[in-house]
C-alpha positions in Angstrom: -23.1 -33.9 12.0 -26.2 -33.5 13.9 -29.2 -31.4 12.9 -28.1 -27.9 11.9 -29.9 -26.0 14.7 -29.9 -28.7 17.3 -28.4 -27.9 20.7 -28.3 -24.1 20.4 -28.8 -22.5 23.7 -31.3 -20.1 22.2 -33.2 -22.9 20.5 -35.3 -22.4 17.4 -37.2 -19.4 18.7 -34.9 -16.6 17.8 -35.9 -12.9 18.1 -33.8 -11.8 15.2 -31.8 -13.5 12.4 -29.1 -11.7 10.3 -27.7 -12.7 6.9 -24.8 -10.6 6.3 -22.5 -7.8 5.1 -20.7 -5.6 7.7 -23.9 -3.6 8.2 -25.7 -6.8 9.5 -22.7 -7.7 11.7 -22.7 -4.3 13.4 -26.5 -4.4 13.9 -26.3 -7.9 15.3 -23.7 -6.7 17.8 -25.9 -3.7 18.8 -29.0 -5.9 19.2 -27.0 -8.6 21.2 -25.6 -6.0 23.6 -29.2 -4.7 24.1 -30.4 -8.1 25.2 -32.0 -9.3 21.9 -31.6 -13.0 20.9 -29.7 -13.1 17.6 -28.8 -15.9 15.2 -26.2 -14.8 12.7 -26.1 -17.0 9.5 -23.9 -16.8 6.5 -24.0 -19.0 3.4 -20.2 -18.4 3.0 -17.5 -20.3 4.8 -15.8 -17.1 5.7 -16.7 -13.9 7.6 -17.9 -10.7 6.0 -19.7 -11.7 2.8 -18.8 -9.4 -0.1 -16.6 -7.3 2.2 -14.4 -10.2 3.1 -10.6 -10.2 3.4 -9.0 -12.8 1.1 -6.0 -14.8 2.3 -3.7 -16.3 1.2 -2.9 -14.5 -2.0 -3.4 -17.7 -4.0 -7.2 -17.5 -3.2 -7.4 -14.0 -4.6 -6.0 -15.3 -7.9 -8.6 -18.1 -7.9 -11.5 -15.8 -7.0 -10.7 -13.6 -10.1 -10.0 -16.6 -12.3 -6.4 -15.6 -13.0 -4.3 -18.4 -14.5 -1.4 -19.8 -12.6 -0.1 -18.8 -9.1 1.3 -15.5 -7.8 5.0 -15.1 -8.8 7.6 -15.6 -6.1 8.3 -11.8 -6.1 4.9 -11.4 -4.3 6.3 -13.1 -1.2 4.5 -15.6 0.9 0.8 -16.0 0.1 -0.2 -16.1 3.8 1.3 -12.6 4.3 -1.6 -11.1 2.3 -5.1 -10.1 3.6 -6.7 -8.4 0.6 -10.0 -6.6 1.2 -12.5 -6.9 -1.7 -14.2 -3.7 -0.6 -11.8 -1.6 1.5 -13.2 1.3 3.6 -11.4 3.5 6.1 -12.9 4.6 9.5 -13.1 8.2 10.5 -11.3 8.5 13.8 -14.1 10.5 15.3 -16.8 9.0 13.1 -20.0 7.0 13.5 -18.4 3.5 13.1 -15.8 4.2 15.7 -18.5 5.3 18.1 -20.4 2.1 17.3 -17.3 -0.1 17.9 -16.7 1.7 21.2 -20.3 1.3 22.3 -20.4 -2.4 21.5 -16.8 -2.9 22.9 -15.7 -4.7 19.8 -12.6 -2.6 20.0 -11.3 -5.1 22.6 -10.8 -7.6 19.7 -9.3 -5.2 17.2 -6.2 -3.2 16.7 -6.2 -0.1 14.5 -3.5 2.0 12.9 -3.8 5.5 11.5 -3.7 6.0 7.7 -0.7 8.2 6.9 -2.1 10.7 4.4 -5.2 12.2 2.9 -4.8 13.7 -0.6 -6.9 15.3 -3.3 -6.5 15.4 -7.1 -6.2 18.7 -9.0 -5.0 19.2 -12.6 -3.4 15.8 -12.9 -1.5 16.0 -9.6 -2.2 15.1 -6.0 -1.9 17.4 -3.0 -2.3 16.9 0.7 -5.8 17.9 1.9 -5.5 21.1 4.0 -8.0 21.0 6.9 -6.4 23.3 9.5 -5.5 27.0 9.4 -1.8 26.2 9.3 -2.2 23.7 6.5 -4.3 26.1 4.5 -1.6 28.7 4.7 1.1 26.3 3.6 -0.8 24.4 0.9 0.3 24.7 -2.7 -3.3 24.0 -3.8 -4.2 27.7 -3.5 -2.8 31.1 -4.3 -2.0 33.6 -1.5 -5.4 35.4 -1.4 -7.3 32.1 -1.8 -5.4 30.7 1.2 -6.5 33.7 3.4 -10.2 33.3 2.3 -10.1 29.5 3.0 -8.4 30.1 6.4 -11.3 32.4 7.3 -13.8 29.7 6.2 -12.1 27.1 8.4 -12.1 29.4 11.4 -15.9 29.9 10.8 -16.4 26.1 10.6 -14.4 25.5 13.8 -16.4 28.0 15.7 -19.8 27.0 14.3 -22.2 25.6 16.9 -25.8 24.8 15.8 -27.0 25.6 19.4 -25.3 29.1 19.5 -26.7 31.6 17.0 -23.8 33.9 17.8 -21.6 31.6 15.7 -23.8 31.8 12.6 -22.4 35.1 11.2 -25.6 35.9 9.3 -26.0 32.3 8.0 -29.2 30.4 8.7 -27.9 26.8 9.0 -31.4 25.3 8.1 -32.1 27.6 5.1 -28.8 29.0 3.7 -27.4 26.7 1.0 -23.7 25.6 1.0 -23.3 27.3 -2.3 -24.2 30.6 -0.6 -21.8 29.9 2.2 -19.0 29.4 -0.3 -20.0 32.7 -1.9 -19.9 34.5 1.5 -16.2 33.5 1.8 -15.5 34.1 -1.9 -14.1 30.6 -2.4 -13.1 29.5 -6.0 -14.2 26.3 -7.8 -11.0 24.3 -7.0 -11.4 25.1 -3.3 -15.1 24.2 -3.4 -14.2 20.9 -5.1 -11.7 19.7 -2.4 -13.8 21.1 0.4 -17.0 19.4 -0.6 -15.4 16.1 -1.7 -12.2 15.6 0.3 -13.3 17.2 3.6 -17.1 16.9 3.7 -16.8 13.6 1.7 -19.8 14.1 -0.7 -19.8 11.9 -3.7 -21.6 14.5 -6.0 -22.3 18.2 -6.0 -26.0 17.8 -5.1 -25.2 19.1 -1.6 -24.4 22.6 -2.9 -28.1 23.5 -3.0 -29.1 22.0 0.3 -29.0 23.7 3.8 -25.4 24.1 4.9 -25.6 22.7 8.5 -24.8 19.1 7.5 -21.9 20.1 5.3 -20.4 22.3 8.0 -20.8 19.4 10.5 -19.1 17.0 8.1 -16.1 19.3 7.8 -16.0 19.7 11.6 -16.0 15.8 11.8 -13.0 15.6 9.4 -11.0 18.2 11.4 -11.9 16.6 14.7 -10.9 13.2 13.4 -7.6 14.6 12.0 -6.9 16.2 15.4 -6.9 12.9 17.2 -3.9 11.4 15.3 -2.4 14.1 13.2 -1.4 12.3 9.9 -5.0 11.8 8.6 -8.5 11.4 9.9 -8.7 7.8 8.9 -8.0 4.5 10.7 -7.8 0.9 9.4 -7.7 -2.4 11.3 -4.6 -4.5 11.3 -5.0 -7.6 9.1 -7.9 -5.9 7.2 -11.6 -5.4 7.4 -12.2 -9.1 7.8 -11.3 -8.5 11.5 -14.5 -6.5 12.0 -17.1 -9.3 11.4 -14.9 -11.7 13.4 -14.9 -9.2 16.3 -18.7 -9.0 16.2 -19.0 -12.8 16.1 -17.0 -12.9 19.4 -19.2 -10.1 20.8 -22.4 -11.9 19.8 -21.2 -15.1 21.5 -20.5 -13.2 24.8 -24.0 -11.8 24.8 -25.7 -15.0 24.0 -26.0 -14.8 20.2 -25.0 -17.6 17.8 -22.9 -17.2 14.7 -23.1 -19.9 12.0 -20.9 -20.0 8.9 -21.4 -22.2 5.8 -25.2 -22.3 6.2 -27.1 -22.6 2.9 -30.3 -20.5 3.0 -33.0 -22.5 1.4 -36.0 -20.3 2.1 -37.2 -17.2 4.0 -40.4 -18.5 5.6 -43.4 -16.1 5.6 -46.8 -16.2 7.2 -49.5 -13.6 6.4 -47.0 -11.4 4.8 -44.5 -11.4 7.7 -41.2 -13.3 8.2 -41.4 -16.0 10.7 -38.2 -17.9 10.0 -35.3 -19.0 7.8 -35.0 -22.5 6.4 -31.6 -24.1 6.2 -30.7 -27.8 5.5 -34.3 -28.9 6.2 -34.9 -27.1 9.4 -36.4 -23.7 10.2 -34.9 -21.2 12.7 -37.9 -19.0 13.7 -37.6 -15.3 14.1 -39.6 -12.1 14.5 -37.3 -9.9 12.4 -34.8 -10.6 9.7 -31.9 -8.4 8.7 -30.1 -9.3 5.4 -28.1 -8.1 2.5 -29.7 -7.8 -1.0 -28.2 -11.1 -2.3 -30.6 -13.1 -0.1 -33.8 -11.4 -1.3 -33.5 -10.6 -5.0 -37.3 -10.1 -5.3 -37.3 -7.3 -2.7 -34.5 -5.1 -4.1 -33.9 -3.0 -7.3 -30.7 -2.2 -9.1 -29.7 1.4 -8.7 -26.3 1.5 -10.4 -22.9 -0.2 -10.7 -19.5 0.2 -9.1 -16.1 -0.7 -10.6 -13.2 -1.6 -8.3 -9.7 -2.4 -9.3 -7.3 -4.0 -6.8 -3.8 -3.2 -7.8 -0.6 -4.7 -6.4 2.3 -2.3 -6.4 6.0 -2.6 -5.4 6.2 1.1 -4.6 4.3 3.8 -2.7 2.2 6.2 -4.7 4.1 9.2 -6.1 3.9 12.5 -4.3 2.5 11.0 -1.1 5.8 11.5 0.8 6.3 7.7 0.5 3.3 7.0 2.7 2.7 3.4 3.6 -1.0 4.1 3.5 -3.2 6.9 2.1 -6.5 8.0 0.6 -6.8 10.0 -2.6 -10.1 11.6 -3.8 -10.5 12.7 -7.4 -13.4 15.2 -7.4 -15.9 14.8 -10.2 -15.3 18.2 -11.7 -11.6 17.5 -12.1 -12.2 14.7 -14.5 -15.5 15.8 -16.1 -17.7 13.2 -14.3 -20.9 13.2 -12.2 -19.3 11.3 -9.3 -15.9 11.1 -7.6 -13.1 8.5 -8.1 -11.5 7.0 -4.9 -8.1 5.5 -4.3 -7.1 3.9 -1.1 -3.7 2.3 -0.4 -2.5 0.1 2.4 0.6 -2.1 2.9 2.6 -4.3 5.2 2.3 -1.5 7.8 -1.3 -2.8 8.3 -0.3 -6.5 8.0 -2.2 -6.9 4.7 0.7 -7.3 2.3 4.1 -8.8 2.0 7.1 -6.6 3.0 7.8 -4.0 0.3 4.4 -4.5 -1.4 1.4 -2.2 -1.5 -2.3 -2.7 -2.2 -4.1 0.2 -4.0 -7.8 -0.1 -4.7 -9.5 2.3 -7.1 -13.3 2.6 -7.1 -16.0 4.7 -8.7 -19.7 4.7 -9.7 -20.0 3.4 -13.3 -21.3 6.1 -15.7 -20.5 4.8 -19.2 -20.2 1.5 -21.1 -16.4 1.5 -20.6 -15.8 1.5 -16.8 -12.1 0.9 -17.0 -11.6 3.9 -19.1 -13.4 6.0 -16.4 -10.8 5.2 -13.8 -7.8 5.9 -16.0 -6.9 9.2 -14.1 -6.5 7.1 -11.0 -4.6 4.3 -12.6 -2.1 6.8 -14.1 -1.3 7.8 -10.5 -0.4 4.2 -9.6 1.9 3.2 -12.5 3.7 0.9 -12.7 1.2 -1.8 -11.5 2.4 -5.4 -10.9 -1.0 -7.1 -11.0 -4.7 -5.9 -11.4 -7.9 -7.6 -10.3 -11.0 -6.1 -11.8 -14.6 -6.3 -10.6 -17.8 -4.6 -11.6 -20.7 -5.0 -9.1 -24.3 -4.1 -9.3 -25.7 -1.7 -6.6 -29.0 -2.7 -5.0 -31.4 -0.9 -2.6 -34.5 -2.3 -0.9 -37.8 -1.6 -2.6 -39.7 -1.0 0.7 -39.0 -0.1 4.3 -39.6 -3.6 5.6 -42.0 -2.5 8.3 -44.8 -4.8 7.0 -42.7 -7.9 6.2 -40.2 -7.3 9.1 -37.5 -8.0 6.6 -34.9 -5.2 6.7 -32.5 -5.1 3.8 -29.2 -3.2 3.7 -27.9 -1.3 0.6 -24.9 -2.6 -1.4 -21.6 -0.9 -0.7 -21.1 2.2 -2.7 -17.8 3.4 -4.3 -16.7 5.5 -1.3 -13.6 4.4 0.6 -14.9 5.5 4.0 -17.6 4.0 6.3 -19.8 7.1 6.8 -22.4 6.2 4.2 -22.4 2.6 5.5 -23.1 3.9 9.0 -26.0 6.0 7.6 -27.5 2.8 6.2 -27.1 1.1 9.6 -28.8 3.9 11.4 -31.6 3.9 8.8 -32.2 0.1 9.3 -32.2 0.5 13.0 -34.8 3.3 12.8 -37.0 1.1 10.6 -36.7 -1.9 12.9 -37.0 -0.1 16.2 -39.2 2.8 15.3 -36.8 5.4 16.8 -33.6 7.1 15.9 -30.3 5.5 16.8 -29.1 7.4 19.9 -25.7 6.5 21.4 -26.6 7.9 24.8 -29.9 6.1 24.9 -28.1 2.9 23.9 -25.7 3.3 26.8 -28.5 3.7 29.2 -30.2 0.6 27.9 -27.0 -1.4 28.2 -26.5 -0.2 31.8 -30.1 -1.2 32.6 -29.5 -4.7 31.2 -26.0 -5.5 32.4 -25.5 -3.1 35.3 -23.1 -0.2 35.8 -20.4 -2.5 37.1 -19.8 -4.1 33.7 -19.3 -0.7 32.1 -16.5 0.3 34.5 
């Protein structure tokens, strides 16, 4: 082995270095496409950090310190790609737009998730998000269905740039609680609308201006309209394909990706980052993007998340035998402050052996007995062949990073979709670049750098 940084085309004078979760991978792709020099470093020998896909199955048993090997009934170990932190993509959401912008989609194949469900009174029901589904849903009584249908028509017609669609609502002042009152919606409908359609984790949104919630519901409906079964997509072979795709993208645009690189020191001069030291040498940079695990002195703990990976030999009951699905348990249904999430995938996405299913339950920890908190979700999954339990601390940066030029991502929350992760990406981009992330502006910059011909 030669010196660790010797021979790199970009040398030791990097513009940006990233140390990574998926947020950092995406940001490195965006920066590479926009002509920035990027060195991507990871202390791990695999892609994705804490959001990695584990294969073969034997490695998952080792990671969770389970004795012995997987039983023969689990099939071949190499047929498994188990995500430690699974998240679905909204078909018309922010991450899909980022993937299309960076053209990482050329390296990935996606498949639609077969169902989206919500929990009520100990049972699960399909999430109604269209007028026809609202009228057919067993979640609501006849009169409630009609009121909810009117609400969905209002949301579908709503346009922030056209006051004629407001129907007496001021989108910047009227709270969402008042909008629900306007349509006389009951508490159960409010629960699944706010948590399974708008994808809020708590009820804090109720007393905030309604425009964001209305736009979130529109996003859900538009994403559902693209494929019909659900608004969610998932990559074949698991989320580990995402950082690998960005590694290929980074290489095409001149970036460098280095796995298995121990990080010895973040080098500072006059309060600003100037490089990262690994194996005795320093790669110099002007900006650093990293996850909280690399800078423990610059983050604070803001909570905990419990995740249970469950291996099943059956689909979840009352999901129409779906090979994949998401279930959201709204906080009010189980007397909690935050929602419980269940996502299930299977061999249909090339992540499990034939006839096997992977269900992951997650929620924000609220008590001293986290496993008891998720019992309502586990009851939906019985019988369970094998469980893998993890409780992770949640960290957030203690400053914006504008002085040190060290920009730190937030730890993955309990949600099983990427919308909150994308909010974090856009926030980091704004702190780094001093401007909002704008897809149209990004396209113009890309055209300026690489020419219209490449975009054809």
